[in-house]
N, C-alpha and C positions, 0 to 999 in steps of 0.2 A: 694653585691650580694652571694649567696651561693656558695658553691663549684659545680663545673661541674659535679659531679658524680652520682645526681640525675635524674631519667627518665625524669622528669617534671621540669620546672622551672616557679615558681609561678610570678617573675618579668615579665618576657616574655610573660606570658599568660597575666597580667595585662594590658602591653604595648600594646599588639595587641588589646584588648578590649577597652581600652582607645584611641586609634588610629583609629581605623576601625569600631565605633560603627556606623557611618553612614548607612554601608550595613547593618549591622543588624536592623537599625530601617526601612529601606527602604524594607528590607524582612519581618517584621513584618507589617508594613503598608499595603504592598499587600494583606498579608493573613488575613488583617481584612474584607476582602470582606466576609469571610466565616461567622462569628457572625452576619454580617451587613444585609446579604442576608437571613439567618436564621430569624432575626428577622422581616424583612420586607415582608417576604412571609408568615410568620406564622400570621402577621396582615392581610394581604390582603386576604388569603383564608379563613383564621378563623379555629381556633381548635375545633376539634370535629366535622368538617363538612364530613369528610372521604376523603376530596381533598387534605389533606397536610398531609406529613410525613416529619419530620425532617431528618431522615437518608437519604430521597430520594435527597435532595440538596446536602448531603456531596459528594456522587457518582456521582453527576453530574459535580461536580467541580473536579474528580480525573485526568482528562487529563489536566487540568490548572496546577495541582501540577507539572506535567513535564516540563512544559515551566517554571515554576517558579523556580524550582530545575536546570533547565539546564542554565538560565541566571546567577543567584545566587551563583550556584556554581563555577562557573569561574570567577565572581568578588570575591568572599572571597578567591579564591587560590590567585589570582592575588595580592590581598592586603597583606595576610599576607606574602608572599613570595617575595614581590615587593622589598625587599632589595637585590634580588639575581641579579639585572638587574642595580645596580649601584655600581660602583668600592668603593667608599667611605664608602658607607652603609653596603656592604658585606664584607670589610676590617675591620671595626668597630665591627660587629657583630661576626664574626669569631674570632677575636682578645680577646673577653670575656673568662672568665674561665670556658665555657660551651663547653661539647662536641658536636659534630655534631649530634649524635642521641637526646640529650636533645633540641637541636634546632629544629629540625624536629618535636618530638614528643609534643613538646608545642606549635608550630604554630597549627599542625592539631587539637591538643586539644582545642585551643582556637576558632579555626574555627566551628568544629564541635560542641564546647560547645554553642555557640552563636545559631546555628540553632536549637539545641535542647532545649535551653531555650524560643526561639520565638516560636516553635511549641508547647510547653507544654502551655505557654500564651495563644497563641490563643485557644487551646483546653479548657482550664479552661473559658475563656470567653465565648466561644461557648455553654458549658454547662451551664452558668450561664444564657445565653440568653433563651436556651432552656427551662430552670427551670421557667424563668419570663414568658414564653410564654405557657407553660403548655404542651409542647409535647417533651418528651425528647427521646434522641438516645444516649444513654452513649456508647455502644458497638461501634457505629457507628462512633463516634468520636475517641474513641481509634484507629479504624481500620485507620482513616485518618491520628493519628499522628504517627502511626508504618509508613505507606503509604511514606508519606512526609518524615520521617527521613530517610526511606532507600534510598528514591531519592536523598536527599541531599547527603549522604554520596557518593553515584554512582557517581554523576557528580561532587562532589567535587573530589573523587579520580582522574577521569581523566584529570580533570585541574591541577592537583597537578602534574602528570606525564609530562604534558607538560610545567609546569615552569620549571621542572628541565634539560629539553632539550634546552633551549634557554635563552639566557641573554638581549632579547628584550620583554619589557614589551607586548608593543604592537603585539609582534610576538605569543603570548599566545593564544589567542582567534583565532588565524588563525588555528594555529595547534591544539586547541580544536575544531574547527569546521571540520577540515579535519578529525581527530581521530572518530569522530562521524559519519561520512557518506564516508568514504574512500571505504569500501567495495563495499557500493551501487553505488558509482562514477564509479568505476572499471568494476562495471556489466553494467551499463548503456553505457559505452565506449565499452565494447566488444559486447554489443547489437545491437550498432549503426553499430560497423563493418560487423556483422554478417546481418542485413538488408542489406548493400551495397552488400555482397558477395554472398549471398546464396537465390536463388530461394524457395520461400515459407517458409522462416525464420518469425517468430513473436515474438516480444517482450512480453516476459513472464514476470508475476508479480515477485517480488524479492521470492527465494527462502527462504527455513526454516533456512539456514545458514547464508544468506546474511542479513535476520531479526535480528537474534541473533548479528551479528556482528556490527549492527547499531541500538544501544540501543533506540534512540528516536522513530524508527518506531516501534520496537517491543513491546516497554513500552505502547505506546499509541493504539496500538492492544489489547494488554494483558488488559489494564486497563478499555478497554472497554467490558470485558468479565465479564458483571454484570448480576448476577440471580436474580429472585423474592425470598424471604427467605422462605426454605421450610425444616424442619427437615431431610425430605428423599430425598431432591432435585428434587420433583416433586411436583408441586402444586396442591392441595388439591381440590376438587369438589367447595368448600366455596369460596378459593381464586381465583380460576378460574372464580367465576361468580363475584365476586367482581373486577377482572380484566376487564373483560368485560362489566362490569356496568361503568366503567369511575373511579373507585377509585384506589386510589395510595396505592401499595403494598411495605413494606418493603424490602431492596434489600440487596444484598451481595456479595462479590467479590468472583469468581470461584477459584476452588482450583489451577488451572493451573496459576491463576495472582499471587498467592501467591509462588507457585513454581519459576516462573520467577524472582519475586522480591528478592528472597532468594538468587538464582543463582547469580543475577547481584550483590548483595550485598557482597557475596564471592568473586567475581571476585574485586569487590572495595577493598577490604581489602589486596588481592595480589597486586592489582596495587600501594596501599601506601607502601607496604612491598618492592615493586621494586623502588618505587622513594626513600626509606629511602637508598637502595644501591647505587642509582645514587647520590643522595645527599652526601653521605659518599665520594664519588669518583668525585665528581665534583670539579674543580679547582676554586679557589676564581678569578682568573684572568679572568676566562671567564665572568666576569659581562660585559654588552655591547655588547658580541659577539653573532651573530643571531644563532650560534650551538654551544652549551657549550660543546661538546666531539668531539675531532678530528675524531674517528672512525664513527661519525654520518654524518660528511661531506660529504663523496663520496655518503652516501645512500641519503643525500637531494639533491643534486646535480643531480642524475641520476633519482631520483625518480620524482622530478620537471619535468625534460629535458623529460621523457617518458610519464609521464601523461599529462602535460601541452601540449607537442607536439601533443600526440594523439588527446586530446579534441579541443586544437586551431586550429590542423589540419584539423580535421573533419569539425568544424566550415568554416574554410576558403575554403574548398573542397566545400559545400554546397553553399557558395556565387558564388563562380566561375563557378560550374557547372548548376547554376541557376536551381536548383534541377530537374536536369533531371533524367528521370526514368532510364537510364542506365550505370552500372558504366564506369566511364572514368579512368582505373588504373594509367596510367603514371599521370595524373593530381592528384590524392589522393597521390600518392609517394611522388610529389614534395611538396605538401602542408603540408604535414606529417614531411619531413626531414627540410624544411624551418623553421617550428614553433617549431621543435623540438631541432634545433641549438640554435633558440632566446631562448627557455628557458632553454637551457643549460647555455647558457652566461650570462643570466640574472641571475640565480642560482647561479652561480660562482662569479659574481659581488657583489652578497649578502654577501655572505661568507667571501671572500677576502675584502670585504669594499674597493674596488678600479673598475676602468674602466679597468684597464690595465691585462685583462684576455684572450684577443685573442689569444697572441703567444703562451701563454702556455696552454690554454684551447681547442685549434683547434683538436687535437687527440681524447678528449672526446665527441665534439661535432660531428666528423665524426663516433665515436662508436654510437651513439644515431640514427644517421642518418641510418646507417647500419641496426641496430636493428628493427627501424621500417620499413624500405623496406624489411628486410627479413618475418617480421609481416605480412604485406600486401600478398607478393606473396605466402608464406606458406598457409595463410588464402585461397587466390585463387585457390590453390590447392585443396583444400577441402580433406584434409588427412583422416578425419574420415568419409567420404562419408556421410555427412549431408545430401546434396542436393537430392541423389537417395535412402535414407533410407526408406523403406516401412515395417511395423510389418509383421509378419505372421499372418494369423488368427487364428491360433490355440494359440498365443501369446496374443490376443486382449481378455479383460474382458469386456468392455463397450467402445463405440464410441458415440461422439457428434458432431453435424455438425451445422452450420448457412451460409445463404448464403444472398448476398444483391440484391436477384431479389424483384419481386414487393411484395411479403409480407416476412418479416425476419422471418427465423427459428430459434427459440431460443437455445441457445447453451448449457443451462444449465441443459437440460434433456438427459439423459444417457440411451442407449441404449445396450442390450446385445443380441439381436435376431441375431443368425448366417447368416440370409439371410441380414439383414441391413449391418452388418459388412463387407459381401461378397461384397454388392454392394458398399460401400464406398471406399473399398480396390480397386475395379475395376476402381473407378472414380478418385481415387489418381492416380493408374497407368498411366490412359489416360491422366491426368494432366501433368504430368512428360515426357511422350512421346511425349505430343505437345510442352512442351518448355515453356521458357519464352517470352513473347513478351513485349516490352518497350515502343513502341510508345502510344496505346492505341489511336489512332487517332479517333476510332470509337466508342468510348465507352468501359468501362469495368464493371465487377462485380467481386466481391471478393466471395472466399469460406473458410471458416473455418472449420478444422478438429480437433478433438482431441481423442486421444487413450489412455485410460487407461489400461495400460500391467498389465497381472498377476505377472510380478514380483516386483509390486508396483511403477513403473516409469510411467511418463506421457510424452506423445509426443504431441506437438503442430505443426501445420502447417497453414499457411493461403497464399491463391493464388489469384492473380490480374489476371484476364484472360480478352483478349481482345475480345470483342462481335462478333466482324464480322469474326474474325480468327476462334471462336468457331462454329458459324454456317455455316462457309465452311469447317469444318473438322467432316466428318459424324462418324468417331469414336469415336472422344471427344464428340460430342453432344450426341450420343446414350449412353455413359458411365454416362455422367452427368444427362441426364433424366432418366436412370434407377435408380441412386442414390437419386435423388431429389424426385422421384415419390413411394417410398417405402411408404407402409401403414403408419409405425410409423412416419415417416419424415412428410408425408402428414398432419397426426393428429396434430404433433407438430407444425406444420406452422398454421393450422387453431383453435388449442384449446390451445394450449401451454403445451400439455402434450405427452408424447411419447405414454403412454399405455392408455388405457380405465379404468374407475372407476373399482375397485375391488369389490368382495362381501361386504367386510368390511367397505368399503365406503359408506356413507349415502349422496343422495343429497337434499337439506332441500329446497330449492328453488331458487330465483334468482332475477335480477334485470336487466331491459331492457332500454336503451336509442336509440330512433330510430329517424332520421330528414331526411327532405327531403321536397324539394316543398313548403318551407316557413312554414312547419309545424313540430311541435316534439312532441314526447310522452315519458314520462318517467312513468313505471310500475312496479309495483312488481310481478314477477311470484310465482304464487304457487308450492309447491313440485310437483304436478301433472303436471302443465303446464312445469316446467323445466324439468323433469323427461320425458316426451314426447319428447319436443324439442331434449334433450341429444341422446335419443335412435335412433329419427331418424338422428341426424346428424352422429350417430356412424354406423348407416345403410348405409348412403350416402358414409361415408369415406371408408366402406368395398367393396362398390360397385364401387369404384374408382373416386368419387368426388375429384377434386382439383388437376387433373394431370396437370404436367407443361411440356409444348412443346416449347423449347427455339426458340425465333423467331416468335412465333405465338399469336395470340390476345386470351387473357384469361377473359373471362366477370367476373366482382367480384362485388357482392353487397354490397357496402359501406355504408358509413352515419349511423352506427350503433354501439353499447357499449352493449354488453349482457356478464352478470357476472352472473354464476351459483355458487352456495355455497355449500361446501362439507366440510367432517370432518377434512381432511387435506389440500391439495392443492386445491384452487378455480381454476375455469376455466373461463378464459376471452377472448373473441370472439370479435375482431373488425372490421372483414368483414367475407363473407361468398364467396366460388366459386359459379358461377351461376347454376352449374349442381349439386349442393345441394339442389335437389328438394323437397325431403321428409322434411327436416328441415325448407325449406322455408314456405313449405305446413302448417306445423305445427306452424310455426310463424306466420302467415297471420291469421290462426284459432284463436290465441291468440290474435290478433289485434282488431279481430271483437269486442271481449268483451269491447274495448274502442272505439267502434264504429268508426274505422279508417281502410281503406281498404288499402292492401298492396300497389296496384298500387300509391295510392294517397301520399302515405309516401314516399315510397324508390323506384327509379328507376335503374333497372339492365342496366347499359349502354352497348352501342352495341359494343364498344372498352374498351379493358382493357389495361392493362402495357404490354408493349411488351419488352422481354429481347432481 
């Protein structure tokens, strides 16, 4: 063997390839699905029919590249650094006249080299298949080659870091999984606590920071960022016509996708440098130790105890409380303390590889219990004022809301009208004055509120209210009715849009499906019919149609689906309030064209849903 002064050692690289070629073979075999899919789809659709584009298949398989890199990145790292988990193997390797840096660089080069060779082979085979079938997309194949290679580097580097921290081979995938979802798990646990302690707390989607710290979630999200190819970024009229006619258009990845991949690749390089530093400082005697560094053992013990105690303690609490609607703080503290102690002693046993940890570890278990108890007490005190926080009207830019009444109010429609914002704020204040009722013995309904604030932040609240208590509280009932009966909210409930059509939007026509009395009608609405119906419905809404009186009967015309087609967002109507008389009159006139009377087709019930 040559002197250990070179950066790479060819003998080590050849040995890795000779020993771990099955991982390379399995990785290549999985990616053979790309050229095979290209071949079968080209033969199925037929070249030249306009229904098949070779690059489209490549972009559809991008999310699969994440899963493949996730699995094989860990497998390859475990393979090339497996000698670190065996005392005899690591003693032999480190006794060779090769520097630690050369060892590390050679193993990393052999692993990444195998990934690159496999990707290039699959790319060339895919190009060959495309040439044989007559549908070529060489640039898209190069895009796949670049994306797959970057993903391999990203996940391999994460696995290498895990290999440096443990001397147990089977512990590597456990650490690898924890590294990939640690921040997301912490957020989920904190949200579970928030749901227990705070009235109105709503579990939110992962924030941007959490998404970035959870590579799988972020990459899946960003690799779905596919656009139809256009030099200007906007579809031409010809492309739009082809798209609407069902033809498949070439796709490309968005600029944000490439930015995300580059950032993660740079972080992967940093992780490899960190792994190199750890490898140089790692003692050969740490082979077969669950934690390879002494300074990491307290982090391991207390991290497992706190997170495991919180997760398992919450699970035990939900079981023992029988999913009660009200918080039982003493029971929650007992569950967290017990499970935290169990997790601490379990982690200590793993590290010391002995069951004799109770005498020396009771102080740490007590410390964990105290921390978990303090977390519960401080959270209960609500030091941030979360429960009673309501924004000022001048700080709100948009508001959205929904309610599980008889008609769902879409929450994806934002309203900037000052009167609506004021009404929602008054309803919000009334809910807080009313307070939380947790038995819901007489039924309940929920109200969701979202504020988009002018400082760029967003505030979410979800309230579950007891129906009987709302009906018997005049101030709360009046405030909720005032909020729910705003014109924009009534329009959203009926049409799915907060605002009427603008002058720039054109109503092209529509389609109606109406059922009742054993009959059904499916008919296309002309532009004139759709316009007349929509204008009549707008007059009804402006005249107060669809008012909600909590606890009162609201007749509703159902068994219908009316879709009105516009330039932007279509209008979808599944029911109409019985007091939308002008719209119902226009609909009856339209039905006469199909020789069907309104009374024969749809019955207006004497009773509607009661809140």
